[in-house]
C-alpha positions in Angstrom: 67.9 5.0 3.2 64.3 4.6 4.2 61.4 7.0 5.1 58.3 6.8 7.2 55.5 8.9 5.5 51.8 9.4 5.6 49.6 8.4 2.6 45.8 9.0 2.9 45.8 8.6 6.6 48.0 5.5 6.6 51.6 5.2 7.7 54.1 3.6 5.2 57.8 2.9 5.3 59.7 2.4 2.1 63.1 2.7 0.5 64.2 6.0 -1.2 64.8 5.4 -4.9 65.5 9.0 -5.9 64.9 12.5 -4.5 64.4 16.1 -5.8 63.7 19.4 -4.0 60.0 18.7 -3.4 59.3 15.1 -4.2 60.9 11.7 -4.0 60.4 8.3 -5.5 60.1 5.4 -3.1 60.2 1.7 -3.7 58.2 -0.9 -1.8 59.4 -4.3 -0.7 57.6 -5.8 -3.8 59.4 -3.4 -6.1 56.5 -1.0 -6.8 57.6 2.6 -7.1 55.6 5.6 -6.0 56.0 9.3 -6.1 55.5 11.2 -2.9 55.9 14.7 -1.6 58.8 15.4 0.7 56.4 17.3 3.0 54.6 14.0 3.8 57.8 12.4 5.2 57.9 12.1 9.0 61.5 11.0 9.2 64.2 9.0 7.5 66.1 6.0 8.9 68.7 3.4 7.9 67.6 0.4 9.9 65.8 -1.8 10.4 64.2 -2.7 7.1 60.8 -1.0 6.5 58.6 -4.0 7.1 60.4 -5.0 10.3 60.4 -1.4 11.5 56.6 -1.0 11.0 55.9 -4.3 12.8 58.2 -3.5 15.8 56.8 0.0 16.0 53.2 -1.2 16.2 54.1 -3.7 18.9 55.8 -0.9 20.8 52.8 1.4 20.5 50.6 -1.3 22.1 52.8 -1.1 25.2 52.8 2.6 25.7 50.2 3.9 28.2 48.2 6.7 26.7 47.3 8.2 30.1 51.0 8.4 31.1 51.9 9.8 27.6 49.2 12.5 28.1 50.7 13.4 31.5 54.2 13.6 30.2 53.6 15.5 27.0 54.1 19.2 26.8 51.0 21.2 27.4 51.3 23.1 24.1 51.6 21.9 20.6 54.7 19.6 20.2 56.6 17.6 17.6 56.3 13.9 18.1 59.9 13.2 17.2 61.2 15.7 19.7 58.9 14.4 22.3 60.2 10.9 21.7 63.7 11.9 22.8 62.3 13.4 26.0 60.1 10.4 26.6 62.7 7.7 26.1 65.5 9.7 27.6 67.9 9.1 24.7 68.0 9.7 21.0 65.2 7.5 19.9 65.6 4.8 17.3 63.4 4.6 14.2 61.2 2.0 16.0 60.8 4.2 19.1 59.9 7.3 17.1 57.4 5.5 14.9 56.0 3.6 17.9 55.4 6.9 19.8 53.8 8.5 16.7 51.5 5.4 16.2 50.5 5.6 19.9 49.7 9.4 19.7 47.8 8.9 16.5 45.7 6.1 17.9 44.3 8.3 20.8 42.5 11.3 19.2 40.7 11.9 22.5 44.0 12.5 24.3 46.0 14.1 21.5 44.7 16.5 18.8 46.6 16.5 15.5 48.1 19.8 14.5 49.9 18.9 11.3 52.5 16.4 10.1 53.9 14.7 13.1 52.6 17.4 15.5 50.1 17.1 18.3 48.6 18.9 21.2 47.3 17.2 24.4 43.5 17.7 25.0 42.6 20.0 27.9 41.5 18.1 31.0 37.8 19.1 30.7 37.6 18.2 27.0 39.5 14.9 27.7 37.0 14.0 30.4 34.0 14.7 28.2 35.6 12.7 25.3 36.4 9.7 27.6 32.8 9.8 28.9 31.5 9.7 25.4 33.9 6.8 24.5 32.7 4.9 27.6 29.1 5.5 26.7 29.7 4.4 23.1 31.4 1.2 24.3 28.5 0.4 26.6 26.1 1.0 23.8 28.1 -1.3 21.5 28.2 -4.0 24.2 24.4 -3.6 24.7 23.8 -3.7 21.0 25.9 -6.8 20.6 24.1 -8.5 23.5 20.7 -7.8 21.8 22.0 -9.2 18.5 23.2 -12.4 20.1 19.8 -12.8 21.9 17.8 -12.4 18.7 20.1 -14.7 16.8 19.5 -17.3 19.5 15.7 -16.8 19.1 15.1 -14.6 22.2 13.2 -11.3 22.1 14.9 -8.6 24.3 12.4 -6.5 26.1 13.9 -3.3 24.7 13.3 -4.6 21.2 9.7 -5.8 22.0 8.9 -2.3 23.4 9.5 -0.7 19.9 8.9 -3.6 17.6 5.6 -2.1 16.4 7.5 0.8 14.8 9.9 -1.4 12.8 7.5 -2.2 10.0 6.2 1.4 9.4 8.3 4.2 10.8 11.6 2.8 12.4 13.9 5.3 14.0 17.1 4.1 12.3 19.3 6.0 14.7 18.3 4.0 17.8 20.4 1.1 19.2 17.3 -1.1 19.0 16.9 -0.7 15.3 20.7 -1.1 14.6 20.7 -4.3 16.6 17.6 -5.6 14.9 19.0 -4.7 11.5 22.2 -6.5 12.3 20.3 -9.6 13.4 18.3 -9.6 10.2 21.4 -9.4 8.2 23.2 -12.0 10.2 20.3 -14.5 9.9 19.7 -13.6 6.3 16.0 -13.2 6.8 13.5 -10.3 6.5 12.4 -7.9 9.3 8.8 -9.4 9.2 10.0 -13.0 9.4 12.4 -12.2 12.3 9.7 -10.3 14.2 7.3 -13.3 13.7 10.0 -15.8 14.8 10.8 -13.8 17.9 7.2 -13.6 18.9 7.0 -9.8 18.6 3.8 -10.4 16.6 1.5 -13.3 17.2 0.9 -14.2 13.6 1.3 -12.9 10.0 -2.3 -11.5 10.0 -1.4 -9.0 12.8 1.6 -7.8 10.8 -0.5 -7.2 7.6 -3.2 -5.4 9.6 -0.8 -3.3 11.7 1.2 -2.2 8.6 -2.0 -1.0 6.8 -3.7 0.6 9.8 -0.5 2.4 11.0 0.1 3.8 7.5 -3.5 4.8 6.7 -5.4 5.1 10.0 -2.7 6.0 12.6 -5.4 7.4 14.9 -7.8 4.6 14.4 -10.6 4.1 11.9 -13.6 5.1 14.1 -15.2 8.5 13.4 -16.0 10.8 16.3 -19.8 11.2 16.8 -21.4 13.7 14.4 -24.8 15.4 14.4 -26.8 15.1 11.3 -30.0 17.1 10.8 -33.2 16.3 8.8 -32.9 16.5 5.0 -35.4 16.3 2.3 -38.6 16.6 4.3 -39.9 19.2 1.8 -39.2 17.1 -1.2 -42.1 15.4 -3.0 -42.7 11.7 -2.3 -42.5 9.5 -5.4 -45.5 7.3 -6.0 -43.4 4.2 -7.0 -42.7 0.7 -5.6 -39.0 0.4 -5.3 -36.7 -2.4 -4.1 -32.9 -2.5 -3.6 -30.7 -5.6 -4.1 -27.5 -6.0 -2.2 -25.3 -8.5 -0.5 -26.2 -9.6 3.1 -23.5 -7.5 4.6 -24.4 -4.2 2.9 -25.3 -1.4 5.2 -24.8 1.5 2.7 -27.8 1.0 0.4 -26.9 3.4 -2.4 -29.5 2.4 -5.0 -33.0 1.1 -5.7 -35.1 0.3 -8.7 -38.8 0.9 -9.5 -41.0 -0.1 -12.5 -44.2 1.6 -13.7 -46.0 0.2 -16.8 -47.2 3.0 -19.1 -49.0 1.0 -21.8 -48.2 0.7 -25.5 -45.2 -1.5 -24.6 -43.7 1.4 -22.6 -42.4 1.2 -19.1 -41.0 3.8 -16.8 -38.0 2.5 -14.9 -36.7 4.5 -11.9 -33.1 4.3 -10.8 -33.1 5.9 -7.3 -29.7 6.9 -5.8 -29.1 8.0 -2.2 -28.3 11.7 -1.8 -25.7 12.3 0.9 -24.7 15.3 -1.1 -27.5 17.2 0.6 -25.5 17.1 3.9 -22.0 16.6 2.6 -21.3 19.9 1.0 -18.1 20.8 -0.8 -15.7 22.2 1.8 -17.8 21.5 4.9 -16.8 19.3 7.9 -18.5 16.2 6.5 -16.6 16.7 3.2 -13.3 16.8 5.0 -14.1 13.4 6.6 -15.1 11.9 3.3 -12.2 13.4 1.4 -9.7 12.0 3.9 -10.8 8.5 3.0 -12.1 8.9 -0.6 -13.7 5.4 -0.5 -15.1 2.8 1.8 -12.4 0.1 2.5 -13.7 -3.5 2.0 -11.7 -6.4 3.4 -12.9 -9.9 4.5 -14.8 -9.5 7.8 -14.3 -5.8 8.1 -15.5 -2.6 6.4 -14.1 0.9 7.0 -16.7 3.3 5.8 -16.0 6.5 3.9 -18.7 8.4 5.9 -19.7 8.3 9.6 -22.5 5.9 10.5 -24.8 8.8 11.3 -24.6 10.1 7.8 -25.0 6.6 6.3 -28.1 5.9 8.5 -29.6 9.3 7.4 -29.3 8.7 3.7 -29.1 4.9 3.1 -32.2 3.8 1.2 -33.4 1.5 4.0 -36.8 0.0 3.6 -39.9 1.6 5.1 -38.5 5.1 5.6 -39.0 8.0 3.2 -35.4 9.0 2.1 -34.1 11.7 -0.2 -33.1 10.3 -3.6 -31.8 11.6 -6.9 -33.9 9.6 -9.3 -33.3 8.9 -13.0 -36.6 8.0 -14.8 -36.3 6.5 -18.2 -39.1 5.6 -20.5 -38.2 2.5 -22.6 -40.0 0.3 -25.1 -40.0 -3.1 -23.4 -40.2 -4.8 -26.8 -37.6 -3.0 -28.8 -35.4 -1.5 -26.0 -35.7 1.9 -27.5 -35.0 4.7 -25.0 -37.8 7.2 -25.4 -36.9 9.8 -22.8 -35.1 10.4 -19.5 -35.7 12.8 -16.6 -33.8 13.4 -13.4 -35.6 14.5 -10.2 -34.6 15.2 -6.6 -37.4 13.7 -4.5 -38.1 11.3 -1.7 -38.7 7.6 -2.1 -39.8 4.9 0.3 -38.2 1.6 -0.5 -40.6 -1.3 0.0 -37.9 -3.9 0.8 -34.1 -4.3 0.8 -33.7 -7.6 -1.0 -30.6 -9.8 -0.6 -28.6 -11.9 -3.0 -28.3 -14.8 -0.7 -32.0 -15.3 -0.5 -32.9 -14.6 -4.2 -30.0 -15.7 -6.4 -31.2 -19.4 -6.4 -34.8 -18.4 -7.2 -34.1 -15.7 -9.8 -32.8 -17.7 -12.8 -33.0 -17.0 -16.5 -35.5 -19.8 -16.9 -37.8 -18.5 -14.2 -37.6 -15.0 -15.6 -38.4 -16.2 -19.1 -41.4 -18.4 -18.0 -44.5 -16.4 -17.1 -45.9 -19.4 -15.4 -43.0 -19.9 -13.0 -43.2 -19.1 -9.3 -40.9 -16.1 -9.5 -40.8 -13.8 -6.4 -41.3 -10.1 -7.1 -42.2 -11.1 -10.7 -44.1 -7.9 -11.5 -40.9 -6.0 -10.7 -38.3 -8.3 -11.9 -39.6 -9.4 -15.3 -39.9 -6.0 -16.9 -36.5 -5.0 -15.4 -34.9 -8.1 -16.8 -36.5 -7.6 -20.3 -35.1 -4.1 -20.6 -31.8 -5.1 -19.1 -31.3 -7.6 -21.9 -32.0 -4.9 -24.5 -29.5 -2.6 -22.8 -26.9 -5.3 -22.7 -27.4 -6.2 -26.4 -27.1 -2.6 -27.4 -23.8 -2.2 -25.5 -22.5 -5.5 -27.2 -23.2 -3.9 -30.6 -21.0 -0.9 -29.6 -18.4 -3.1 -28.1 -18.3 -5.4 -31.1 -18.5 -8.5 -28.9 -20.5 -9.9 -25.9 -19.1 -9.4 -22.5 -17.4 -12.3 -20.9 -18.9 -12.5 -17.4 -18.7 -16.3 -16.8 -16.0 -16.2 -14.2 -17.0 -17.2 -10.7 -16.6 -14.6 -8.0 -16.4 -15.3 -4.3 -17.6 -13.6 -1.2 -15.5 -14.1 2.0 -17.6 -14.9 5.1 -15.7 -14.9 8.4 -17.4 -16.7 11.2 -15.5 -14.9 13.9 -13.2 -11.9 14.5 -11.4 -10.5 11.4 -8.1 -10.3 13.3 -8.0 -13.9 14.4 -6.3 -16.3 11.9 -8.2 -19.2 13.4 -11.6 -17.7 12.5 -13.4 -20.1 10.1 -13.7 -18.6 6.7 -16.2 -19.6 4.0 -15.7 -18.9 0.3 -19.2 -18.3 -1.2 -19.2 -18.6 -5.0 -21.4 -16.6 -7.3 -21.2 -16.2 -11.0 -20.8 -12.7 -12.3 -23.5 -13.2 -14.9 -26.2 -14.2 -12.4 -29.4 -12.5 -13.5 -29.7 -10.2 -10.5 -26.1 -9.1 -10.9 -26.6 -8.4 -14.6 -29.9 -6.6 -14.0 -28.6 -4.2 -11.4 -25.3 -3.6 -13.3 -27.2 -2.6 -16.5 -29.2 0.1 -14.7 -26.1 1.4 -12.9 -24.3 1.6 -16.3 -27.2 3.3 -17.9 -27.4 5.8 -15.1 -23.7 6.6 -15.1 -23.8 7.1 -18.8 -26.9 9.3 -18.9 -25.9 11.4 -16.0 -22.4 11.8 -17.5 -24.0 13.0 -20.7 -26.3 15.4 -18.7 -23.3 17.1 -17.1 -21.5 17.4 -20.5 -24.7 18.8 -22.1 -24.8 21.6 -19.6 -21.1 22.3 -19.6 -20.8 21.2 -16.0 -17.5 19.4 -15.3 -17.6 15.9 -13.8 -15.3 13.0 -13.2 -15.4 10.4 -16.0 -13.9 7.0 -16.5 -13.0 6.4 -20.1 -11.3 3.6 -22.1 -9.8 4.2 -25.5 -7.2 2.0 -27.2 -7.3 -0.3 -24.1 -6.3 2.5 -21.7 -8.6 3.2 -18.8 -8.3 6.7 -17.3 -10.1 9.2 -15.1 -10.6 12.7 -16.4 -13.0 15.6 -16.6 -13.8 14.9 -20.3 -16.8 13.0 -21.4 -15.0 10.4 -23.5 -16.2 6.9 -24.6 -15.7 3.8 -22.5 -15.1 1.2 -25.2 -15.0 -1.8 -22.9 -18.4 -1.0 -21.5 -19.8 0.3 -24.8 -21.2 3.7 -23.7 -20.4 7.2 -25.0 -19.5 8.5 -21.6 -19.3 7.0 -18.1 -19.3 9.0 -14.9 -19.4 7.1 -11.5 -22.5 8.5 -9.8 -24.4 5.6 -8.3 -22.4 4.9 -5.1 -22.1 8.3 -3.3 -22.3 6.7 0.2 -19.1 4.8 -0.4 -17.1 6.5 -3.2 -16.0 10.1 -3.2 -15.9 10.5 -6.9 -19.6 9.6 -7.0 -20.3 12.2 -4.3 -18.4 14.9 -6.3 -20.5 14.0 -9.4 -23.6 14.1 -7.3 -22.9 17.7 -6.2 -22.5 18.6 -9.9 -25.7 16.8 -10.8 -27.7 18.5 -8.0 -26.6 21.8 -9.4 -27.6 20.8 -12.9 -31.0 19.6 -11.9 -31.7 22.7 -9.9 -30.2 25.4 -12.2 -30.2 23.9 -15.7 -28.3 26.0 -18.2 -26.8 28.2 -15.5 -25.5 25.2 -13.5 -21.9 25.7 -14.6 -21.9 29.0 -12.9 -23.1 27.7 -9.5 -21.8 24.1 -9.4 -19.2 23.5 -6.7 -16.6 22.7 -9.3 -16.2 25.1 -12.3 -14.7 24.2 -15.6 -10.9 23.6 -15.4 -11.1 23.7 -11.6 -7.7 22.7 -10.2 -9.3 21.2 -7.1 -11.3 18.8 -9.3 -8.0 17.5 -10.9 -6.6 17.2 -7.4 -9.6 15.0 -6.4 -8.9 12.7 -9.4 -5.3 12.3 -8.5 -5.9 11.7 -4.8 -8.7 9.3 -5.5 -6.8 7.2 -8.0 -3.9 6.9 -5.6 -6.0 6.1 -2.5 -8.3 3.8 -4.4 -5.2 1.7 -5.5 -4.0 1.5 -1.8 -7.4 0.3 -0.7 -7.7 -2.3 -3.6 -4.2 -3.6 -3.0 -4.9 -4.2 0.7 -8.3 -5.8 -0.1 -6.5 -8.1 -2.6 -3.8 -8.9 0.0 -6.3 -9.8 2.7 -8.3 -11.9 0.3 -5.1 -13.8 -0.6 -4.5 -14.3 3.1 -7.9 -15.7 3.8 -7.6 -17.9 0.7 -4.5 -19.4 2.3 -6.3 -19.9 5.6 -9.3 -21.5 3.8 -7.0 -24.0 2.1 -5.4 -24.9 5.4 -8.7 -25.1 7.2 -10.0 -27.5 4.4 -6.8 -29.5 4.8 -6.3 -29.6 1.1 -3.2 -31.3 -0.2 -4.0 -31.1 -3.9 -5.9 -28.5 -5.9 -6.9 -28.1 -9.5 -6.1 -24.9 -11.4 -6.4 -23.4 -14.8 -3.4 -22.0 -16.7 -3.6 -18.3 -17.4 -0.3 -17.8 -19.2 3.2 -19.1 -18.9 3.6 -20.3 -15.3 0.7 -18.2 -14.0 -2.4 -20.2 -12.9 -5.7 -19.6 -11.1 -7.1 -22.1 -8.6 -10.4 -23.5 -9.5 -11.7 -23.7 -5.9 -10.7 -20.2 -4.7 -9.9 -16.7 -6.1 -6.2 -17.2 -5.9 -3.7 -16.7 -8.7 -0.1 -18.0 -8.2 3.0 -18.9 -10.2 4.3 -22.5 -10.5 8.0 -22.5 -11.1 9.1 -24.9 -13.8 5.6 -25.3 -15.2 5.9 -26.7 -18.8 4.4 -24.7 -21.7 0.6 -25.3 -21.6 -2.3 -23.9 -23.4 -4.4 -21.2 -21.8 -7.3 -22.7 -19.9 -5.6 -26.1 -19.5 -6.7 -27.8 -16.3 -3.9 -29.1 -14.1 -3.6 -30.7 -10.7 -1.1 -29.3 -8.1 0.4 -30.6 -4.9 0.5 -28.1 -2.1 3.9 -28.0 -0.5 3.5 -25.1 1.9 2.0 -21.7 2.8 3.8 -18.4 3.3 1.3 -16.1 5.1 3.7 -13.2 5.1 4.5 -13.2 1.4 1.0 -14.4 0.7 2.3 -17.1 -1.5 1.3 -20.7 -2.1 4.2 -23.2 -2.7 3.0 -25.8 -5.3 4.3 -28.2 -7.8 2.7 -29.8 -10.8 1.3 -33.2 -10.2 -0.5 -33.9 -13.5 -2.3 -32.3 -16.4 -5.9 -33.2 -17.2 -6.6 -34.7 -20.6 -7.6 -32.1 -23.2 
């Protein structure tokens, strides 16, 4: 004797091996025995054999017309076996009963299950709605399959093109377009970016990189709405100093300038003058909201997205020839010994005489020219004392650090001779050593200022945002801790308030300290243990990382474009560690699979095999190693 029963939604037919009141043991054709409940059995039969019965029943079920079954079936709940006798007009065989059950079970829109072997026909209105839904689903499946086939064949369906811009940032994964696209990606074993590029949804890899970044970070665009900025600082005293700024050619946010006044007896007064947007950008006002939304200026080759609106930058940037508010640090230093005699911070106005540029001065301002009083050095009365003191400051930091700084690596500026969003724009890589005198000179005074002002805040109990490094770990906090790598007792970013929000926050605290002295901690925008100050630190670190990552990605992209524009087939590189190398002609670090073990700094020659502008990778292989 055999039985047909249900097991986890499947129909099975097997031989009865033994039976009790509530359960039975059944044996499959392979000899495997299973224990089932009697309640799961639909019916028992003697012939044909289970496998043959199931096969014949499924074949029969395919011939039964569901529409006709629905018309013939009782209007109320019914037993399938009883309905089989009525339907076939004679006592049904095992094959007929099973075939009818299989047909009923395969059409849930027509017949609703009501228990073991029992069904109820769907009411006409519910059936009509279900059939419409089924038809819609079938049409959608057919449309989806058509799109998949087109994309696999290299064609871009218009419906996919219309929403392709969302696929990289915020895809609606419930849409047919996304499901079809995802299926095509899987079928082609590629990535979404590569498929979109291959289909022509994006013109080039650069557009994909830029769209992904802008959509995620500037969905409404990067332009500020026009703002009105009043006059600031007109009542401040005008400093009687000759000040110059030194920046790159592309700099429009002139944050800092330097002045020198000889005092006699080997003493000089050096002024470090910092722009003061904090006079207009107040904690919590509308300008603050704009700055805090960005937290830093974004720098990428050919494009800059400023932290502040241009109207604010124009008002406070230390542009030459115009009296501008400045927060000035004046230090008296012995130019012979480097001894710091005193320091004073003032809120005032300064008039920068000239905005100097690296590209016009770097070749002229050399260590040899600075050391030779007879050399034809431009701005010598300003540069020579600044340079002499900067050397003392650097040496003092080296003593604290325990070793000299290694600033010999070449850095590069990216100059695009055309639109930043066109991959065919010619790009220049302009090298400049980090230890160029002008760089070192400016850096020393910014370090000095950030250290002294950080100490000033700590001395008055006014919280600030500090960068510290201890035991190799760099962190931002509200504690004035040492920065071991720089070699200073504390370090608070304060010298770039036009382009970095942390500097702007510290400037607010400094302004309160300069104005109110010992009572500053009571009136400063941020009080000790202010939760909002910790929130600024967390938000800034997160955002700053996003900006830096994108800048690095775009610099890698334009390095790849530069290599292609130069039609370079081989390049030299220096081994950093393991299989990681840095190109000697461009600021590009890459891995060379299979690179043999070589010493750090070993010069090698590489063959360029290909460029991946989406992954921002260079495909290279080792050609030869240079003799040691």
